[in-house]
N, C-alpha and C positions, 0 to 999 in steps of 0.2 A: 494349702492346708485344708483338710476336709471339714465339713460342717460338724461331723462327729467330734473331731479334736477340739474345735472351738467351743463346743458346748459341754465338754467333759473335764475342763480344767479350771474350776472355780478358784483354786488357790493362787493361780497366776494373777487373777484380778487383784488380790490383796497385795501381792508383790509389786505389781505395776502401780498401785495406788501410793506406794512409798516414794514415787518419783525417783530421784537420784540419791537415795540414801545409800550409805556404804555399810556392808555387812562382812563379817569374817568368812573365809572359806567354809568353816565349820557351820556357821549359821546358814550359808548358802546351801550346803548339803541338806540341812534340815528342811529348808523351803522346797528344795527339789523333791525330797521324799514325800512331803505333804501333798505336793501337786501330783506326783505319780500315783499316790494312793487315791486321791480324789478322782483321777482319770481312770482308775481301775487297772493300772499297770502294776503287775506283780514283780516289782524290782525295787531294790534299795540301793541308793548311791552312797558309798562310803565317803566320809569326810576327806579321806586321802585323795580321792578322785578330784574333788574340787581344789584341793591344795596343788595337785599335779597340773591342773588346767590353768592355775593362776600363779601362785607363788613360785613353784618350781621352775616354770617357764621364764618368769621374770628374772629369777636368780641365774638362769643360764643365758640371759641376754636376749631372750625371745619374747615375742608378743604373747600375752595371755590369750587363751581361747575364749574367755569370757572377760569383757572389759573390766579392768580393775585399776585401782589407784593405790599408790604407796604413800602412806602417811606416817611420819615418824619411824620409818624403817619397817612398818608392818603393811601387809597387803590386804586390801579390802575390795570386795566385789561390788560393783555398782548394781543396785537392785533393778534398775531399768534394763540393763543388759542381761541380768540374770533372768528376768521375766521372758525376754525374747529367746534366750537360750532354752529355757524350760519348754516353751511352745514348740521349738524345733525338735528338741529331744523327745518329747512325747509323741509328736507327729511321726518320728522315725520308729518309735517303739510300740505303736498301737497297731 
């Protein structure tokens, strides 16, 4: 990861501070979009993308692309894993 990437994603720090809190794929998309905007990346991730990376893959018997947990039949993204995914995603898109 470049120094530029590490210094231009302040929203990721907030996500990481949540430790292993669980959020819905919709809330995950919101966090990603805030981090993208903070990093100056002109891209918006639709909530459907987060759903496809997590819930849809779990429903197909596959591992989610972002670590997630099923609670009472609902899928939640682990914020610690989301923060790591955001860093990788931004690094690929800057």
